[in-house]
N, C-alpha and C positions, 0 to 999 in steps of 0.2 A: 374691750379695746385699753392699752394702759393712758396714762391721763398725763405722761410726761410731753416735755414743752421741745418745739427745733427750736423754740430762743424764747425768752421772756417774753409773756404775752401773747406767745404761738400757740395754741393748744394743737396737739397730734391730730390729725384726722383719720390720716390713713399710715399705718405702720406696712414695712415691705411683705413683713410678713401676710398680714391681712389682706394688702392689694393682691396679694398673689394666692390666696385659697380663694378670694370672692370672683376671679376672672380665670382661673385655673392657669395661671401665666407660669411662666419660668424666669426665676430672678439670674443674673447674670453683671458681670462685673463688680462692683463694690458691695458690699450687703450693709445691711441693716440701717438703711433711711427710713427714714419716718417724713412724709408730708405733711403739710399745713395746711393746702389747698389744690384744687384739680384746676388746669387749663388748658385751653386747646390752639391756643393761638400764644407763640414766640413772642411776642412784642409786647406780650402784657405780664410776663411772665414775675412772678415776686419769689423773694427768698423763702425757699422750702416748697414749692410748690411739685406737685408733679404732673407731667406735661404730658400730653397724651398727640400722639402724632394721628391725628386723623386726615384721611384723603380728600379732599374737598373738590369743587368741578373747578378751582385755579387753580391751587396749590397740594403740595402733598406734604405734611406736614414732617415728614420723615427726614425731608430736606433741611428742615430747621429743629433737627434734635441736637446739634451742636451747639446753635445757638442759644436755646432754651438753656442747656444745662452750662456755657457760658454765663448765664445770667442769673444762675443761681439755682436754678431748679435742681430738688434734691434726686428728682429722674426721671424718664422717660418711660412711656410705654410705646410698644413698638411691635409690628405684626414681623418685623424681618430688622437686624443689625444695621444698619444705617452706613457708607462706606466715609472712613476715615475717621471714625471714632476711637480714642483710646480703649484698650484692651480692658480696662477697671471701668469704662463706663457705665452706672447705676440705671440698667436697662430692668424693665419689666415685659418678654415675650410674650404675647401670644398670639392666640388663632380664632378664628380665620381669619380676623380682621380689628384693629382697634376700635371701631364705632361698636361692635357688640362686644368689646369686652368693656368700653364703660358703659352699656346698660347693665353688665351685669354688674360693673362696681357701682350706680345707682342702685340697682335692686339689692345688695346688699346694705347697703345705707339704708335703703327703705326699711327692710328687716330687723336691723338692730337698733332703729329709733322708735320708741313707744311716744312721739308726738301724735296728737291730732292732726287731721291731715286737708286741708279744702282745697277743690280744682276750681278755679275761675277761666272761664271761656265766656263769648257773645260778640257779637258785629261791634261791639262797640263798646267802651268803657271799661277793656279785660285790665290796661297794665293798673290805671287807675284804683279800679276796684283792690288788685291787688296789693297796692302799694298803702290803699287805704287801711284795709284788715293787717295787713306789716305795724302799721302806726297802732293802729288802737290794740292790736294782741300784743307789744313788746313791755306793753306796759304790764302785764297782766304772770309773764313767763318768756324765758329764751323762744323767741320765734324766730323761723329760718323762711327767706322767699325768694324765688328766684327774682335774679338780678337781669335789670332792664327786660326788654322780653324776649328773652330765651325761653321761646314757649314751642318750637317744634321739634322735629325727630331728631336733632342735632342737641339744641338747647337742654332737652327736658330730661334726657339720660347723664348731661353736664351739671344740672342745675341738682340733682337726685345725688348725684357722686360729691356733691359738695354738701349734702345735707348733715351736719354736727348731730353724733349720737345723742348728747344731753339737749337737744332742742323739744320745747313743749309743744310747739304749734307748728307745725308747716302747711304754706301757700304758695302754691304750683297755681302759672298762669299757662293754659294750653290753648295753642291754636293750630287753625288750618287754614287751607285754602281749596282744597279739595278734601271731595267725600271718602271716607276710608281712612284718613289721618288724624282724627282725635280720639279713634278706639284704643289704639294700640299706646299712645300717650297717657290715658287713664288707667289703661289697664297697669302700665309701670308704676301711675303715681300710687293708684289705690286711695283715691280720695276717701274720709268719711264724710263729707260735704261736698258738692257739684253745686255752683254756683252760675247761671245762666243769665248773663247781664240783660241783654236783648237778642232779639232778631231784627236784621236790618235787610237794605238791600246793600251790600257789600260782597266782592267776589262774585258778581254776577257772568263776569265773562266765562266763568267754569260751572255756573248751576244755571239750572231752566228757570230758577223764579226763587222767590224769598222759600217758598215751602221746603224747597230741597235743600235749601241752606241751615233750615231748623232741622232737618232732620241727620244733617250733617252734626250740628253741635247735639243732638242727643246722643251724638256716639259717647261722650263723656258720661252718661250712664252704666257704660260697660265696666266700667273700674270702681263700681259700688257697689261692696255687699248688700245684702236684704236688709240690712239695718240702716243702711244710708240715709241721707237725706236730701233730696233734691231741693234748690230755692230757686226759684223761676219766678219770670216778671209777670204779673197777672195783668197790667196795662197793656200788654203788647198783644198784637194779634195772634201771635203763634202759639201762646197761651195752652191751649187746649192741645193742638198736636204734640208738645214737649210734656203736656202731662199725659198722654197717652202714651206718647214712648217709652216715659219713664215706666209707667204702670207693665209696658210689655217686659220690663228688664226686670220684674221684680222687685220693684220700689213701692212701699204703700206709704211713705214718709215724704207727703209733698207739700212745701212750702212757697209762700205765696209773697211775696210786695209790690206796692204801686198803692195809687189812691182808689183804686176798686172795695167795695164794700167787701169783699167777702178776702182780703187780703188780709196775711199770717203779720206783717209790719205793714199797716196801713198809713197812708200820710193824711193826717187832720188838718194841717194848716200851714202855709211856709208863705215869708214875707222873702224876695227877692229883693240881693242887695248890687250895686256895684260890686264889691268884694268880699261879701259873704251872704249868707240865707240865715234865716231865723227858721228850724223846723217845731214842729211839733207830731208825733206820729206814736201809733202804738204797738208795740214790739209784741204780738201772742200776746195781748190782754197789759202789758205793762206801759201807761201812758208817758211818755218823755218829753223833755223840751232842752234842745239842744242848740250851741251854733256853730253853723258847718263854716269852718274859714275858706271854703273856696265857692265861687259863684256860680251860678246855674242850675236852673230845674233837674239838668241831668246829673250833675252830682247830689243834689237832694235824692233822687230815687237810686244812684248809688249806696250812697247812704245807707238806705233801706237797707239793701240788700246786704252791707257789711254787717249791719247789727242782727240782724235776719242770720247770718252766716255764723256770729260772735255767738249768738242763743243755742244755735245746734251745735255751736262747739263743745259747749258745755263752759266757756269765757263767760264775764261778767257786764250785762249789755249797759247799765246804768256808767260804768266806769269807763267803757268803750263810747260810748256817746259824748260823754265829756272829753273824752281825747279828741274827738272832731273838729274842735276850737283849734287847736294848734296843727291843721295840718299843713303842710306845705307840697305847692306843685311840685312836679316832676319838668324835668329840662324839657323843653318843647313838646311841654302838653299844658300850659297856662301860665307858664314863668312870666313875672312883669319886671318891667325893669324901668327906670328915668335916667333917659338918656340926656345930658346937659350938652346946649347948642350956644354958641356966643348969644343966638336972639333968645332965648329960652329952653325950656327942657318939653321931652314930646313922650309919653308915654308909649313902648315898647312890649307887646305882649306876645308869647311867642309861642306858636301852637303848630310847629313844624313837622312834627315828629311823624303825623299821619292825617289820614283825613276820608271821609266817606260820605255819600249823603245827611246821613242822619247826624254827623260830631258835626257838620260844617254848619248845620241851622242851629243846633246848640251854640254851637261856640258865637255863630253871628249875635243870637239871643243876647249873650253876656257881654258881645262888645256894643248892643246897643240900649245897655242901661249905664252906661259911661260919659258922663260930659267930657267934654272935650275942654283943652284949658281957655285962655282970652283967645281967642283969634283963630283956635286949630279946628280941625277936623276928624270925622272916625275915618278911617282908612283902610281897608281891605286888600288883604298882598295877599292873592291866592294862586296856588298852583293846583295843576292837573290830578285830579280822585283816579287813583289806578286802577285795572283790572274789574271794569263797568262792564264790559263785553257794548254789542250791538247798541246798549242805551245810554254809552256813556256822554254823549253830546247832550242829549233829552236831559237827562242829568245834571250836566254843567249849567245848561240853559237855565232849570228851573231854578238853579239861586237865585238869579234878580228878584224873586219876592219876600224870601228873608232880607237878601242884601236893602228892598225899601223897608222891610219892616223896622229895621234898626236905625234905619235912615243914616246910612254910611252914604258920606260925601264924593268919595274917590275910590275908585276901586282900578287894583292894577294886578294885572294877572299874565302868567307866565304856561304855555303848555298848548298841545294842539286843540284837545277840548276844552282848556279854559275858554279857546276862541268864540265857540257857541256859545260861552256868557258873555263876553265881551263885546258882541255885536247886538246882544239884545236888550244890552243896555241903554238909556240914554244917554245924552252927548256931555251932559252935564255930570256925568257921575265915571264917563271915563277917563282915567289917565295914562295906563298904557299896555301894552299887549306887548309880548314877544316870545317867542320860541322858544324861551330857556331860560331857568333861574339864573343864570350866570349872566344872559344878557339884561336882565331887570334890574337886578341889584343896584348896579350905579345910579339908574335911573330914579327908583326909590329914593338912593340914599341924598340925589339932588333934589328931587319933590320935598320932602319931609322939611316940617320947620317948628319952631315952639309952639305949645299950644295941641299940637297932633295926637291922637290917640290910634297906633296902628296893628292892628293884628296878621300876623303871618299865620297860614295854615296852607299847607299840601299833603301829599299821602312822600312818604317818605321816598321815593325814586322823582317826587317831581323835584328834590334837590330846595325844597324853600328854605333850606335851615342855612343855606349861604346867605341870603338876603337877610334873613334874623341873625345873622354874625358882622354882614358890610352896615348894618342900621345900630347894633352896638359898640360897633368898633367908632363910630362917628363921635363917640363919650368921649373919645381920646384923642381927636383926629387924624388916627391910623387905621390904613386898613388891618383888620385883623389877618393875616396872612395864615397864622400858625392852627388858627380854625378851622380858618375857609379848607387848607390844606387836609386837614383831618376829615372833613365833612366828603371833599373831593373825592378822597383816597380812603374811601373807611372799605378798602378788600384787606384782610388779616394775610400777613405773611405766610403764616402757618395754615393749618388748617382748612378753616372753611369758613371764615366768618359771617362770609356773606350769605352761607347756607342756616346761618341762624337768625338770620334776619326776622323780624315778627310775623307773623300771620293773623290773620282776622278770628 
């Protein structure tokens, strides 16, 4: 592929000829275009993008081809020519549909790239582990990783289609909430290394139990060749089941991480602090001491998985360990901010992007290690954990114990399942409960005071991000309407961004 650029600093990702060859499509209209990126959302078009018109559950992207081209898209991939376009509109017309064609584009990108690939899945910690791998590998070579949580049947082919041919490392997050979903994604990515962070009670609405979740996670092995390496959590109760599944798929290189004496990446010691952790570990016999800039034992365990994956990819483990001291949290997954009020400042911990029983417990442990300021309180603002099936109320009520252990002073909660937790709390710990996050946001904003430490967490569908935005807006004394609107209207005009929502 040519190394020419569409604009200064914008290397060509796809020429018209390359994209047509990859998809078997037909070029119409203005010819000779080059694309610097790929998108399925007309609102997020950057100049030089190839816009793929996907049919989603709410919108058909073909209705927004004109909008995308007006915003600077180099061309649009379509399965028919939409009405109202000029005759010279640059189009790549494909059959039978654009989702299949985008997958073909991703397959071509994977085939032309000589990178080493790692796929990451698990009930908890997928995105954090993926972002940590991106961070530590970027210092050792050109590294590409999926953006956000584009981890499902829309997001994975889109991410592959965006893969630069010059990448040395590719990091892909793979998610699912039903059996049979993960295998096809892994076969598309064809990772050299597969990481399963852990298997926990998540998506129970769609599974008979944790063992069934483990079986679904094991589908990631379908994309590995016989020389592939499976990286598994030795401390997890499903370790033996996952190892057996890996062997059934013909894998012989099974590496593990954890505190277990038999782990290949073994935790020897760690000191957990409010803002970081000091870790001593042995990575396949190499003893390392490193500082991890994100707090919590769950991050320590994730770091072991990361370093073991780095080893499996053939990169330098010591260099990766040093990079862990500069790791930053992803928005909605532990970002911290000091919010100034007239009577003092409080600390906001935004964990609003996702939640499960295991993730809630881990985050509350971190909250318990943070000392409030003078006169302040530890406050937990919790939204419903989704997709837990018949056990939802019981699993929510069980959070009472980790809240007590973390010495949380007040709990504000929203959602029908959080009512089961709220009713179990002692009166002194009850802040408020409401049906929705919209109702709870002003109550929490009115209750906060200087010295408080407030952690906000819930599943994405519970929209606790609205509460985090309302608290952040107190810093300026104004409602953050733009941010709140972006959370509220998180459905794309174009294809189907709702269908790229993260999976477990």
